[in-house]
C-alpha positions in Angstrom: -11.0 43.5 -47.1 -9.5 44.9 -43.8 -7.8 47.9 -46.0 -11.6 48.4 -47.7 -13.1 48.5 -44.4 -10.5 51.1 -42.4 -11.2 53.4 -45.3 -15.1 53.5 -44.8 -14.2 53.1 -40.5 -12.4 56.1 -40.5 -15.8 57.7 -41.6 -16.7 57.4 -38.1 -20.3 57.7 -38.0 -20.3 58.8 -33.9 -24.1 58.5 -32.4 -23.9 60.5 -29.2 -26.9 61.9 -26.9 -27.2 65.3 -26.2 -27.5 64.6 -22.4 -23.5 63.1 -23.3 -22.2 65.9 -24.4 -24.4 69.1 -22.8 -21.5 69.3 -19.3 -19.0 69.3 -22.3 -20.4 72.4 -24.0 -20.1 74.0 -20.5 -16.8 73.0 -19.4 -15.0 73.7 -22.7 -15.2 77.3 -22.3 -14.6 77.3 -18.8 -11.7 79.5 -17.4 -10.7 79.5 -21.0 -7.6 82.0 -20.1 -6.9 79.6 -17.0 -6.4 76.2 -19.2 -3.6 75.2 -21.7 -4.2 77.0 -24.7 -4.6 74.2 -26.6 -8.2 73.5 -25.3 -9.4 76.3 -27.3 -9.3 74.5 -30.3 -11.3 71.9 -30.8 -11.2 68.3 -29.8 -9.3 66.1 -32.6 -12.2 64.1 -33.5 -11.1 63.3 -37.2 -7.2 62.4 -36.6 -8.8 59.7 -33.8 -10.8 58.1 -36.5 -8.0 58.4 -39.2 -5.5 57.1 -36.3 -7.9 53.6 -35.6 -8.7 53.4 -39.4 -4.9 53.6 -40.5 -4.4 51.0 -37.6 -6.6 48.8 -39.3 -4.8 48.7 -42.5 -2.1 46.0 -43.5 0.2 49.1 -44.3 0.1 52.8 -43.0 -1.1 55.0 -45.6 -3.4 58.2 -46.1 -6.9 57.7 -44.9 -9.8 59.4 -46.0 -12.2 60.8 -42.4 -15.5 62.1 -42.6 -16.3 62.4 -38.9 -19.8 63.2 -38.4 -21.6 63.1 -35.1 -24.9 62.6 -34.9 -27.0 64.0 -32.3 -30.8 63.0 -30.6 -33.5 64.9 -32.8 -34.8 68.2 -30.8 -37.7 67.1 -29.0 -39.9 70.1 -28.3 -41.2 68.9 -25.3 -38.0 67.8 -23.3 -37.2 71.2 -24.5 -39.9 72.4 -22.3 -38.1 70.5 -19.3 -34.6 70.7 -19.9 -34.0 73.6 -22.7 -31.8 73.6 -25.3 -29.6 70.7 -26.2 -26.3 71.0 -27.4 -27.1 72.2 -31.0 -25.5 71.3 -34.5 -23.7 74.4 -34.7 -22.3 74.5 -31.4 -20.9 70.8 -32.0 -19.4 72.0 -34.9 -17.6 74.6 -33.0 -16.1 72.0 -30.0 -15.0 68.8 -32.2 -13.3 68.6 -35.4 -15.8 67.1 -37.4 -17.0 67.1 -40.7 -20.6 67.2 -40.1 -22.9 66.9 -37.2 -26.7 65.3 -37.8 -30.0 64.4 -36.5 -30.5 60.3 -35.4 -32.9 60.6 -38.1 -30.8 60.9 -40.9 -28.5 58.0 -39.9 -30.0 55.2 -41.8 -30.0 57.4 -45.2 -26.6 58.3 -44.8 -25.6 54.6 -44.2 -27.2 53.4 -46.9 -26.0 56.3 -49.5 -22.4 54.7 -48.2 -23.8 51.8 -49.1 -24.5 52.2 -52.2 -21.5 54.5 -53.0 -19.4 51.4 -52.4 -20.7 47.5 -52.8 -17.0 46.6 -50.2 -18.2 48.9 -47.5 -19.1 47.3 -43.8 -20.7 48.8 -41.0 -19.8 47.7 -37.6 -23.4 47.7 -35.6 -24.2 46.5 -32.3 -26.1 43.1 -32.1 -29.1 44.4 -31.0 -29.4 47.0 -33.4 -28.1 44.2 -36.4 -31.8 43.3 -37.5 -33.2 47.0 -38.1 -29.9 48.0 -40.0 -30.1 44.9 -42.2 -33.8 46.1 -43.4 -32.8 49.2 -44.4 -29.6 48.1 -46.5 -27.7 45.5 -48.0 -24.7 45.1 -47.2 -21.9 43.7 -45.0 -22.6 44.1 -41.2 -20.6 43.0 -38.7 -21.3 42.3 -35.2 -18.1 40.2 -34.4 -16.1 42.9 -33.1 -12.5 41.1 -33.4 -10.8 43.7 -35.6 -12.1 47.0 -33.9 -12.2 46.6 -30.9 -8.8 46.2 -30.9 -7.7 48.5 -33.2 -9.9 51.2 -30.8 -8.4 49.8 -27.6 -4.7 49.8 -28.7 -5.1 53.6 -30.3 -6.7 54.8 -27.3 -3.4 53.8 -25.2 -1.2 57.0 -27.1 -3.0 60.0 -26.0 -2.0 63.4 -28.2 -1.1 66.9 -27.2 -4.8 67.8 -26.8 -6.3 64.5 -24.4 -2.6 65.9 -22.5 -3.8 69.0 -22.2 -7.1 67.9 -20.9 -5.7 65.2 -18.3 -3.7 68.1 -17.4 -6.5 70.2 -16.5 -8.2 67.2 -14.7 -5.1 67.4 -12.3 -4.8 70.2 -11.8 -8.5 70.3 -10.3 -7.5 67.2 -8.3 -4.9 69.1 -6.7 -6.8 72.0 -5.9 -9.3 69.0 -4.0 -6.8 67.2 -2.4 -5.4 69.9 -0.8 -8.4 71.0 0.0 -8.9 67.8 1.9 -5.5 68.7 3.6 -6.6 71.9 4.8 -10.1 69.8 6.1 -8.5 67.2 8.1 -8.4 68.6 11.6 -12.4 70.1 11.6 -14.1 66.7 10.1 -15.3 63.9 11.8 -16.2 61.7 9.6 -14.9 60.0 6.3 -17.9 61.7 4.2 -16.9 64.8 5.4 -13.5 64.8 3.5 -15.4 63.0 0.5 -18.0 66.3 0.8 -14.8 68.3 0.3 -13.1 67.1 -2.3 -16.3 67.4 -4.4 -17.3 70.3 -3.8 -14.1 72.0 -4.8 -13.8 70.0 -7.9 -17.4 71.4 -8.8 -16.1 75.2 -7.8 -13.3 74.4 -10.4 -16.0 73.1 -13.0 -15.6 69.4 -13.1 -19.2 68.1 -12.1 -18.1 64.4 -12.9 -15.6 62.3 -10.9 -13.5 60.0 -12.5 -14.4 57.0 -10.4 -16.3 56.7 -7.1 -14.1 58.2 -4.7 -11.8 56.2 -1.7 -11.7 57.7 1.5 -10.4 55.0 4.2 -9.4 56.3 7.3 -7.9 53.7 9.6 -7.6 50.0 8.6 -10.1 50.8 6.0 -7.3 52.2 4.0 -6.1 48.8 3.6 -9.4 48.3 1.4 -7.7 48.7 -2.2 -11.8 49.3 -3.5 -13.2 51.2 -0.1 -16.4 52.5 -0.4 -17.7 52.6 1.9 -16.8 56.3 3.2 -19.3 56.7 5.8 -16.8 55.7 9.2 -15.9 58.1 11.9 -12.2 59.2 12.1 -12.0 59.6 15.8 -9.2 57.7 17.0 -7.0 56.7 13.6 -4.1 58.0 12.2 -4.4 57.9 8.2 -6.7 58.6 6.0 -6.1 57.0 1.9 -7.8 59.5 -0.1 -8.1 58.1 -3.7 -10.0 61.0 -6.1 -9.9 62.3 -9.2 -11.9 64.5 -11.0 -13.2 63.9 -14.8 -12.9 66.8 -17.4 -14.4 66.8 -20.6 -14.5 62.9 -20.3 -11.2 62.5 -19.3 -10.0 61.2 -15.9 -7.3 62.1 -13.1 -6.6 59.5 -11.1 -4.7 60.6 -7.5 -4.0 58.8 -4.5 -2.7 60.4 -1.5 -2.6 59.3 2.4 -2.8 62.0 5.0 -2.3 62.3 9.1 -5.9 62.9 10.6 -4.0 64.3 13.6 -1.3 66.8 11.4 1.5 64.6 11.8 2.2 61.0 11.0 2.9 59.4 14.2 6.2 57.0 13.5 5.0 53.6 12.3 3.1 55.5 9.7 6.1 57.9 8.2 8.4 54.7 8.2 6.1 53.4 5.9 4.9 56.2 3.9 8.3 56.7 3.2 9.0 53.1 1.7 6.4 53.7 -0.5 8.0 57.0 -1.6 10.8 55.1 -2.3 9.1 52.8 -4.2 7.9 55.2 -6.5 10.8 56.9 -7.0 12.3 53.8 -8.1 10.0 53.2 -10.5 9.9 56.8 -12.4 13.9 56.4 -12.7 13.4 53.6 -14.9 10.1 54.7 -16.3 10.2 55.5 -20.3 9.4 54.4 -24.0 9.8 51.0 -24.2 10.7 49.8 -20.9 8.6 46.6 -20.0 6.0 47.1 -17.1 7.1 44.2 -15.4 10.6 45.8 -14.8 9.0 48.6 -13.3 6.8 46.9 -10.7 10.0 44.4 -10.2 11.6 47.7 -9.0 8.6 48.7 -6.9 8.7 45.1 -5.0 12.2 45.0 -4.3 12.0 48.3 -2.7 9.1 47.7 -0.3 11.2 44.2 0.5 14.3 46.1 1.9 11.9 49.1 3.6 10.0 45.9 5.6 12.8 44.1 6.2 14.6 47.9 8.0 11.8 47.6 10.0 12.2 44.2 10.8 8.5 43.2 10.0 10.2 41.0 7.4 12.8 38.7 8.6 14.8 35.6 7.9 16.4 36.4 4.6 17.8 38.4 1.9 15.6 40.8 -0.2 16.6 38.6 -3.2 15.0 34.9 -1.1 12.1 37.3 0.3 11.2 38.6 -3.3 11.7 35.0 -4.5 9.3 33.2 -2.2 6.7 36.0 -3.0 6.6 37.6 0.5 6.2 41.3 -0.5 2.9 40.4 -2.1 1.2 40.1 1.6 1.7 43.6 1.6 1.6 44.8 -2.0 -1.1 43.0 -3.3 -1.5 45.3 -7.1 -0.4 46.4 -9.7 1.9 49.2 -10.0 -0.5 51.0 -12.6 -2.5 51.2 -15.4 -3.3 53.3 -18.5 -5.2 56.3 -17.7 -7.8 58.3 -20.3 -11.3 58.2 -21.2 -11.9 55.7 -18.6 -9.7 55.4 -15.2 -8.7 51.9 -16.3 -8.1 52.8 -19.9 -8.3 50.6 -22.7 -5.1 48.6 -23.7 -2.5 46.8 -21.4 -3.2 42.9 -22.2 -3.8 42.0 -18.2 -3.3 38.8 -17.4 -5.5 37.8 -14.6 -4.7 33.9 -14.9 -0.9 34.3 -14.6 0.1 31.7 -11.8 3.1 34.4 -10.3 1.0 35.7 -7.8 3.4 38.7 -8.2 1.9 39.5 -11.3 -1.5 38.3 -11.7 -2.8 41.4 -11.0 -0.6 43.6 -13.5 -3.4 45.6 -15.8 -0.2 46.2 -18.0 2.3 43.7 -19.9 4.8 44.4 -21.9 6.6 47.4 -23.3 4.9 51.1 -22.4 4.9 53.3 -25.9 6.1 56.5 -26.3 2.7 58.9 -25.5 0.9 56.4 -23.7 -0.6 57.8 -20.1 -0.3 55.9 -17.0 -0.5 56.0 -13.2 2.4 54.7 -11.1 1.1 54.3 -7.8 2.5 52.0 -5.3 1.7 51.1 -1.9 1.9 48.7 1.1 -1.3 47.4 3.2 -2.0 45.8 6.3 -4.8 44.1 5.8 -5.9 41.3 7.7 -7.4 39.2 5.8 -4.6 39.1 2.8 -1.9 39.4 5.2 -3.2 36.7 8.0 -2.9 33.6 5.6 0.5 34.0 5.2 0.7 33.6 8.7 -0.8 30.4 9.2 1.4 29.0 6.4 4.1 27.0 8.2 6.7 28.4 5.5 5.5 31.8 5.1 5.3 32.7 8.7 9.0 32.9 9.5 9.3 35.2 7.1 7.2 37.6 8.8 8.0 39.2 12.6 4.2 39.4 13.8 5.5 41.0 17.5 6.9 44.0 15.2 3.8 43.7 12.8 1.3 44.3 15.8 2.7 47.6 15.5 1.6 49.1 12.0 -1.7 47.7 11.6 -3.1 50.7 12.7 -1.0 52.5 9.8 -4.3 50.9 7.5 -2.5 51.3 4.5 -0.5 53.7 2.2 -0.7 54.3 -1.4 0.9 57.2 -3.9 -1.0 57.9 -7.2 0.3 59.7 -10.1 -0.5 60.6 -13.4 2.4 60.5 -16.1 2.5 60.7 -20.0 6.1 58.5 -21.3 8.3 60.0 -23.0 11.3 58.9 -25.2 13.6 59.7 -22.1 11.8 59.8 -19.2 8.3 61.1 -18.5 6.2 64.7 -18.0 4.3 63.9 -14.1 1.1 65.5 -15.0 -0.3 65.4 -10.9 1.0 68.2 -8.8 -0.8 67.3 -5.5 1.2 67.7 -2.4 2.7 64.3 -1.2 5.4 65.3 0.7 5.5 64.9 4.5 6.7 67.8 5.6 4.5 69.5 2.6 1.2 67.9 4.0 2.0 68.6 7.0 1.9 71.8 6.5 -0.6 72.6 5.0 -2.6 70.5 7.3 -1.3 72.8 10.1 -2.6 76.0 7.7 -5.6 75.0 7.3 -6.3 74.5 11.3 
């Protein structure tokens, strides 16, 4: 039944709203001479459908692929207000599909498929099940036990077209992060920097952000997903900028930590250098089939070593402190996640019930396949809510020197995040936003 079902899954009857596609139409043709030539071609929809169908089959085989996109029927009243939506002829130019039909033809088309083969089955949302059952009698599945994992896993690895889209998103994000650096000395509020970032993305053709950006200054940077972006910058040391452009539904996810005065103070520079070393150590191990936990542990080892050298940690070797999980107080999240059409993309098989605090928040577990796109985003944070319980614990407080720690609260948090494609023997970094200390300080000086 799985083999029979997969043959029809490959027909990929995708029903999308015109509003979801209208911005794609414009973006595909934006600055063609400045982007990867592969993006002059069509989005490989048929290949993606066939990939899912092959995954569902018990044995790999050639899969019959017939990809159809359904658009909302043309509504004359809506055209008066919003203009013409994406038309079928235009969709055929953008996507590698066999046909583009109106939504009103969907029931008849599916009924025709069912009449051609009595064993065909359809995955239908539970809310729409009764409507489809009334149209034709065939197998209708609302249990996505097979299909959801297949789609999730197939989205983990990216083809060359998808990598080109991710690279384009990162190119725009580089320009936006650089613009924020140039604006730092004149900005007065976190929202000023957010405005610069978003405006730069829009002027580059990316009208949508991949996610709600984080522009956390001072101790706000210690909140991992800080959302307010409305606090004054005066009197604060650094700003953590976690923001990325989206290009044709594909995300970039880039984090940089920048000195608000134009120069990192000694404490901030020391922490920033540790985080850079954490990322470099993870990169040195990254290649296809490496276990993600291995990279995560290595990043924690570098964090412990660095914090010991600064005197923040004490009374133990690196091995002893790692065993006690003391570094989790300063690096509480996972090293990264899959990236693609979602910022936290599908796959990864996280285990948030893990009793080991070192691994509990890892969004990826196990080996990383060749062709996957992941973020590598180590960080060191001074979050009172997280660290102070360690200081109240009779055993754990012996490993942290509060007098030294006092000098670092104002650093807030430092995170450095790049998006990389995993290759057989290493990786390709798609993120070119400035991250070297001297490079960033020079850009800030030039921008002033």
